[in-house]
C-alpha positions as CSV (number, residue, x, y, z in Angstrom):
1,M,-1.3,-3.2,10.0
2,R,0.4,-4.7,7.0
3,R,-2.1,-5.3,4.2
4,F,-0.2,-8.4,3.2
5,G,-1.9,-10.5,0.6
6,L,-5.1,-8.4,0.9
7,A,-4.6,-5.6,-1.6
8,L,-2.9,-7.7,-4.2
9,L,-6.0,-7.9,-6.3
10,V,-5.2,-4.4,-7.3
11,G,-2.2,-5.7,-9.1
12,A,-4.2,-8.1,-11.2
13,G,-6.0,-5.1,-12.8
14,L,-2.8,-3.3,-13.6
15,A,-0.9,-6.3,-15.0
16,G,-1.8,-5.5,-18.6
17,G,-0.6,-1.9,-18.5
18,L,2.6,-2.5,-16.5
19,L,3.6,-5.6,-18.6
20,S,2.8,-3.9,-21.9
21,G,5.6,-4.4,-24.4
22,A,6.8,-7.6,-22.6
23,A,6.6,-10.8,-24.6
24,Q,5.4,-12.9,-21.7
25,A,5.7,-13.2,-17.9
26,A,9.0,-14.4,-16.6
27,Q,9.1,-18.0,-15.5
28,C,8.9,-18.4,-11.7
29,G,11.1,-20.9,-9.9
30,G,14.4,-22.2,-11.1
31,D,17.6,-20.1,-11.1
32,F,16.9,-16.8,-9.2
33,N,19.5,-14.8,-11.2
34,G,18.0,-16.0,-14.4
35,F,14.6,-15.0,-13.2
36,V,15.8,-11.5,-12.3
37,A,17.4,-11.2,-15.8
38,A,14.1,-12.1,-17.4
39,M,12.3,-9.5,-15.3
40,S,14.9,-6.9,-16.2
41,R,14.2,-7.6,-19.9
42,E,10.5,-7.2,-19.3
43,A,11.0,-4.0,-17.5
44,A,13.1,-2.6,-20.3
45,A,10.4,-3.7,-22.8
46,G,7.9,-1.8,-20.7
47,G,9.9,1.5,-20.9
48,I,11.9,1.3,-17.7
49,S,15.4,2.8,-18.2
50,Q,18.5,0.5,-18.0
51,S,19.8,2.9,-15.3
52,V,16.8,2.3,-13.0
53,I,16.9,-1.4,-13.7
54,S,20.5,-1.9,-12.9
55,Q,20.3,0.2,-9.7
56,A,17.2,-1.5,-8.5
57,L,17.9,-5.1,-9.5
58,G,21.6,-5.4,-9.9
59,G,22.9,-7.9,-7.3
60,V,19.4,-8.3,-5.8
61,Q,19.3,-11.5,-3.6
62,Q,16.5,-13.9,-2.7
63,D,15.3,-13.4,0.9
64,Q,14.1,-16.6,2.6
65,A,12.9,-14.7,5.6
66,V,10.3,-13.0,3.4
67,L,9.0,-16.4,2.1
68,N,8.9,-17.7,5.7
69,F,6.9,-14.7,6.8
70,D,4.5,-15.1,3.8
71,R,3.7,-18.7,4.8
72,R,3.0,-17.6,8.4
73,Q,0.5,-14.9,7.3
74,R,-2.5,-17.2,7.0
75,G,-5.2,-16.6,9.6
76,T,-4.0,-13.1,10.8
77,F,-7.5,-12.3,11.9
78,R,-8.4,-15.3,14.0
79,K,-9.1,-12.9,16.9
80,S,-12.6,-11.6,17.5
81,F,-13.3,-8.0,16.7
82,E,-13.3,-7.2,20.4
83,Q,-10.0,-8.9,20.9
84,Y,-8.4,-7.3,17.9
85,V,-9.7,-3.7,18.5
86,A,-8.5,-3.8,22.1
87,T,-4.9,-4.2,20.8
88,R,-5.1,-1.5,18.2
89,V,-7.3,1.4,19.4
90,G,-6.2,2.5,22.9
91,A,-6.5,5.9,24.6
92,G,-3.0,7.0,23.5
93,R,-3.7,6.3,19.8
94,I,-7.1,8.0,20.0
95,K,-5.5,11.1,21.6
96,G,-2.8,11.1,18.9
97,G,-5.4,10.8,16.2
98,Q,-7.4,13.7,17.6
99,A,-4.2,15.8,17.6
100,M,-3.7,14.9,13.9
101,L,-7.3,16.0,13.1
102,Q,-6.6,19.4,14.6
103,R,-3.1,19.8,13.1
104,H,-4.2,18.9,9.6
105,A,-7.8,20.3,9.8
106,A,-7.5,22.6,6.7
107,L,-5.8,19.9,4.6
108,L,-8.4,17.2,5.6
109,S,-11.3,19.6,4.9
110,R,-9.9,20.3,1.4
111,I,-9.5,16.5,0.8
112,E,-13.0,15.8,2.0
113,K,-14.5,18.4,-0.4
114,Q,-12.6,16.9,-3.3
115,F,-12.8,13.2,-2.6
116,G,-15.8,12.9,-0.2
117,V,-13.9,10.9,2.5
118,P,-14.3,12.3,6.0
119,P,-11.2,13.2,8.0
120,Q,-11.7,10.7,10.8
121,I,-11.6,7.8,8.3
122,L,-8.3,8.9,6.8
123,V,-6.7,9.6,10.2
124,A,-7.9,6.2,11.5
125,I,-6.3,4.4,8.5
126,W,-3.1,6.5,8.9
127,G,-3.0,5.7,12.6
128,L,-3.6,2.0,12.3
129,E,-1.1,1.6,9.5
130,T,2.0,3.5,10.8
131,D,0.9,5.5,13.8
132,F,0.5,8.6,11.7
133,G,3.7,8.2,9.9
134,K,5.7,8.0,13.1
135,G,5.7,4.2,13.4
136,D,7.0,1.3,11.4
137,M,6.8,1.7,7.7
138,G,8.9,-1.4,7.2
139,K,12.6,-2.0,7.1
140,L,13.1,-4.2,4.0
141,P,14.4,-3.3,0.6
142,V,11.3,-3.3,-1.6
143,F,13.1,-4.7,-4.7
144,R,14.5,-7.6,-2.7
145,V,11.1,-8.4,-1.3
146,L,9.3,-8.2,-4.6
147,A,11.9,-10.1,-6.6
148,T,11.7,-12.9,-3.9
149,M,7.9,-13.1,-4.0
150,A,7.7,-12.8,-7.8
151,H,10.2,-15.7,-8.1
152,D,8.0,-17.8,-5.8
153,C,5.5,-19.6,-8.0
154,R,2.4,-19.3,-5.8
155,R,1.5,-15.7,-6.8
156,T,4.2,-14.9,-9.4
157,E,2.0,-12.8,-11.8
158,L,0.8,-10.6,-9.0
159,F,4.2,-9.9,-7.6
160,Q,5.8,-9.5,-11.0
161,T,3.3,-6.7,-11.5
162,E,4.2,-5.2,-8.1
163,L,7.9,-5.4,-9.0
164,L,7.4,-3.6,-12.3
165,A,5.2,-1.0,-10.6
166,A,8.0,-0.4,-8.0
167,L,10.4,0.2,-10.9
168,R,8.0,2.7,-12.3
169,I,7.8,4.6,-9.0
170,V,11.6,5.1,-9.2
171,Q,11.5,5.8,-13.0
172,R,8.9,8.6,-12.4
173,G,11.1,10.2,-9.8
174,D,8.4,9.8,-7.1
175,L,10.9,8.1,-4.7
176,R,14.6,7.7,-4.7
177,L,16.0,4.2,-4.6
178,S,17.1,4.7,-1.0
179,D,13.4,5.4,-0.1
180,M,12.2,2.1,-1.5
181,I,12.0,0.5,1.9
182,G,8.9,-1.3,3.0
183,A,7.2,-4.3,4.6
184,Y,7.0,-8.0,3.8
185,A,4.9,-7.6,0.7
186,G,6.6,-4.5,-0.6
187,E,4.1,-2.0,0.9
188,I,5.4,1.5,0.9
189,G,4.8,4.7,2.9
190,Q,2.7,6.1,5.7
191,T,-0.5,4.3,4.7
192,Q,1.3,1.2,3.3
193,F,0.5,1.2,-0.4
194,L,1.5,-1.7,-2.6
195,P,3.4,-0.4,-5.6
196,S,0.6,-1.0,-8.0
197,S,-1.8,0.9,-5.7
198,Y,0.8,3.7,-5.6
199,I,0.8,4.0,-9.4
200,K,-3.0,3.6,-9.7
201,Y,-4.2,5.9,-6.8
202,G,-1.3,8.1,-5.9
203,V,-2.0,11.9,-5.9
204,D,0.5,14.7,-6.0
205,Y,-1.4,16.8,-3.6
206,D,1.4,19.1,-2.5
207,G,2.0,20.1,-6.1
208,N,5.7,19.4,-6.2
209,G,5.5,17.1,-9.3
210,H,6.0,13.8,-7.4
211,V,3.8,11.4,-5.5
212,D,5.6,10.9,-2.3
213,L,3.8,8.6,0.1
214,R,6.8,8.4,2.5
215,H,7.3,12.0,3.4
216,S,4.4,14.2,2.1
217,V,1.4,14.2,4.4
218,P,-0.8,15.8,1.7
219,D,0.1,13.2,-0.8
220,V,-0.5,10.4,1.7
221,L,-3.9,11.5,2.8
222,A,-5.2,12.5,-0.6
223,S,-4.0,9.3,-2.2
224,T,-5.7,7.3,0.6
225,A,-8.9,9.2,-0.1
226,N,-8.6,8.7,-3.8
227,L,-8.3,4.9,-3.4
228,L,-11.5,4.9,-1.4
229,R,-13.4,7.2,-3.7
230,T,-12.3,5.3,-6.8
231,N,-13.7,2.1,-5.2
232,G,-17.1,3.5,-4.5
233,W,-16.9,5.7,-1.4
234,K,-20.1,7.8,-1.0
235,A,-19.7,11.3,0.5
236,G,-21.7,11.8,3.7
237,A,-22.9,8.2,3.9
238,D,-22.5,5.6,6.7
239,Y,-19.3,3.6,6.8
240,H,-20.3,0.8,9.2
241,P,-21.0,-2.9,8.3
242,G,-23.7,-3.3,5.7
243,S,-23.0,0.1,4.1
244,A,-21.7,0.8,0.6
245,N,-18.7,2.6,2.2
246,F,-17.9,-0.4,4.3
247,D,-17.7,-2.3,1.1
248,A,-15.6,0.4,-0.5
249,M,-13.0,-0.1,2.2
250,R,-12.6,-3.7,1.1
251,E,-10.1,-2.4,-1.5
252,W,-8.1,-1.2,1.5
253,N,-8.4,-4.5,3.4
254,R,-10.7,-7.4,2.8
255,S,-10.8,-8.4,6.4
256,E,-14.2,-7.4,7.9
257,I,-12.6,-7.2,11.4
258,Y,-10.0,-4.7,10.1
259,R,-12.6,-2.6,8.4
260,R,-14.8,-2.6,11.5
261,T,-11.7,-1.4,13.4
262,I,-11.2,1.5,11.0
263,G,-14.8,2.5,11.6
264,Y,-14.6,2.1,15.4
265,F,-11.4,4.2,15.5
266,A,-13.0,6.8,13.3
267,D,-16.0,7.1,15.6
268,K,-13.7,7.4,18.7
269,L,-11.8,10.2,17.0
270,V,-15.0,12.3,16.7
271,G,-16.4,11.4,20.1
272,R,-19.0,8.9,19.1
């Protein structure tokens, strides 16, 4: 499930920090190459190296298919909960999730003790997003997507923030440029973090000095738990509609149907 347009509110909270040092936001619309040049100047003013900027944005092209997809995204959750969950939580995915609970039991237990998020919630999100890292993490160059969306004037400030955050991911050495491949809003990795969420909530849980949400299962699961805890998750409490934890999952996805699906899948994983 791509969290397109749903987690972008995270970016608004980071705009000040990621745009620090820049005189003003680049002007959307108009000449695309001129816009990219303005964004490059802002990135440099914010501390991104010229090497990273040139590698990431040099020759970047506008992608009309991304804009077309964005305009089709309205009303993704027009199905009822029953209709939607039937397409997302089948016997095979439940069986796969239960295998992941067993395989990563020690890791998930350690994460629960530290962050308070139960294993079944993390595995449910992981399964719904990318089929436990085995499924589609997106095939689009992140910088092409984000430059395209930032140039579009409808949500330019949000996507300018995401573009600068993506540059920071590379600058920090968390991911190589070749790993900056994602979905139609620039979501990255096994639980599909937007770049600003990557910067804000990412945890180096395997201790290798980098936050790697594409390849490191410990980093993926701990970062997902950190996002939930930071947004109000209460350890040991209910996570169904009407609960504080159901509200905490709103930072993950604002759709009530999607959050109900996470809870439903989590229950199935533990035999409820």
